[in-house]
C-alpha positions as CSV (number, residue, x, y, z in Angstrom):
1,M,-36.2,46.4,-42.5
2,Y,-32.6,47.5,-42.4
3,D,-30.6,50.0,-44.3
4,K,-28.1,48.5,-46.8
5,K,-25.7,51.5,-46.5
6,R,-25.6,51.0,-42.7
7,L,-25.1,47.2,-43.2
8,V,-22.1,47.7,-45.5
9,K,-20.6,50.3,-43.0
10,S,-21.1,47.9,-40.1
11,V,-19.6,44.9,-42.0
12,V,-16.5,46.9,-43.0
13,T,-16.0,48.2,-39.4
14,G,-16.6,44.6,-38.1
15,L,-14.1,43.3,-40.7
16,L,-11.4,45.7,-39.6
17,C,-12.0,45.1,-35.9
18,G,-12.1,41.3,-36.5
19,I,-8.8,41.4,-38.4
20,F,-7.2,43.5,-35.6
21,T,-8.4,41.0,-33.0
22,S,-7.1,38.0,-35.0
23,V,-3.7,39.7,-35.5
24,A,-3.5,40.5,-31.8
25,L,-4.4,36.9,-30.8
26,M,-1.8,35.6,-33.2
27,C,0.9,37.9,-31.8
28,I,0.0,36.8,-28.3
29,F,0.2,33.2,-29.4
30,A,3.6,33.8,-31.1
31,A,4.9,35.3,-27.9
32,V,3.8,32.3,-25.9
33,M,5.3,30.0,-28.5
34,T,8.7,31.6,-28.3
35,K,8.8,31.0,-24.5
36,G,7.4,27.5,-24.7
37,G,8.8,26.0,-27.8
38,L,7.7,25.0,-31.3
39,L,4.5,23.1,-32.1
40,P,3.8,20.8,-35.0
41,A,2.5,22.5,-38.1
42,D,-0.8,20.6,-38.0
43,I,-1.7,22.0,-34.6
44,L,-0.7,25.5,-35.7
45,D,-3.1,25.4,-38.6
46,Y,-6.0,24.6,-36.2
47,I,-4.9,27.3,-33.7
48,M,-4.9,29.9,-36.5
49,A,-8.4,28.8,-37.5
50,G,-9.4,29.3,-33.9
51,C,-7.9,32.8,-34.0
52,L,-9.8,33.5,-37.1
53,G,-13.0,32.3,-35.4
54,A,-12.4,34.5,-32.4
55,G,-11.7,37.5,-34.6
56,A,-14.9,36.7,-36.6
57,L,-16.8,36.6,-33.3
58,T,-15.5,40.0,-32.3
59,G,-16.1,41.4,-35.8
60,G,-19.7,40.0,-35.9
61,F,-20.4,41.4,-32.5
62,I,-19.3,44.9,-33.5
63,S,-20.9,44.7,-36.9
64,A,-24.3,43.8,-35.3
65,K,-24.0,46.5,-32.7
66,I,-23.3,49.2,-35.3
67,N,-26.1,47.8,-37.5
68,R,-28.6,47.8,-34.6
69,G,-30.3,44.7,-35.7
70,A,-30.1,41.8,-38.2
71,G,-27.4,40.2,-36.0
72,L,-27.1,36.9,-37.8
73,I,-26.8,38.6,-41.2
74,A,-24.4,41.3,-40.2
75,G,-22.3,38.8,-38.2
76,A,-22.1,36.2,-40.9
77,A,-21.3,38.9,-43.5
78,A,-18.4,40.2,-41.3
79,G,-17.1,36.6,-40.8
80,T,-17.3,35.9,-44.5
81,A,-15.6,39.1,-45.4
82,M,-12.8,38.2,-43.0
83,L,-12.3,34.8,-44.7
84,A,-12.5,36.5,-48.2
85,A,-9.8,39.0,-47.1
86,L,-7.6,36.1,-45.8
87,T,-8.1,34.1,-49.0
88,L,-7.5,37.1,-51.2
89,T,-4.2,37.9,-49.5
90,S,-3.1,34.3,-49.7
91,A,-4.0,34.1,-53.4
92,I,-2.0,37.3,-54.1
93,K,1.0,35.8,-52.3
94,G,0.6,32.6,-54.3
95,E,-0.1,30.5,-51.2
96,A,-3.8,29.9,-51.6
97,D,-4.7,26.3,-50.6
98,F,-8.2,25.0,-50.8
99,S,-7.9,21.9,-48.7
100,S,-10.1,20.6,-45.9
101,L,-8.5,23.2,-43.7
102,F,-10.2,25.9,-45.8
103,F,-13.6,24.5,-45.0
104,I,-12.7,24.5,-41.3
105,K,-11.7,28.1,-41.6
106,L,-15.0,28.8,-43.4
107,A,-17.0,27.2,-40.7
108,A,-15.0,29.1,-38.0
109,A,-15.5,32.4,-39.7
110,V,-19.2,32.2,-40.5
111,L,-20.2,30.5,-37.2
112,G,-18.1,32.8,-35.2
113,G,-19.4,35.9,-36.9
114,S,-23.0,34.6,-36.6
115,L,-22.6,33.9,-32.9
116,G,-21.1,37.3,-32.3
117,G,-24.0,39.0,-34.2
118,A,-26.6,37.0,-32.3
119,L,-25.0,37.9,-28.9
120,A,-24.9,41.6,-29.9
121,V,-28.6,41.9,-30.6
122,R,-29.7,39.7,-27.6
123,E,-31.5,42.0,-25.1
124,K,-32.0,41.3,-21.5
125,K,-35.6,41.6,-20.3
126,Q,-36.1,43.5,-17.1
127,K,-38.0,41.8,-14.3
128,I,-40.8,43.9,-12.8
């Protein structure tokens, strides 16, 4: 069906690309925020969850393109790996918080990665 070695390679590549995309979006948002002013912390948490979802979408897309199939599996694995990396770094820093926001981030990462993977393997049919 699909090669496990290629799946792991594609998930790691998707993870790195997704993290890069999330960091880039957060930097853009920080630059916009310095010009416009501060926002409440509650809104910032949801915006960061959105950045995680967008990064997972990109990571899932790239992961499924490299894997050349199994888009939902590769995309969801890339999104889950992004959330695991985020949770691990938070736990190392001592700031891990498993509140309802964690489940929102989980949904954003897995659904974003799955959507990216599904979009990557979708083929256009040619009209004759």
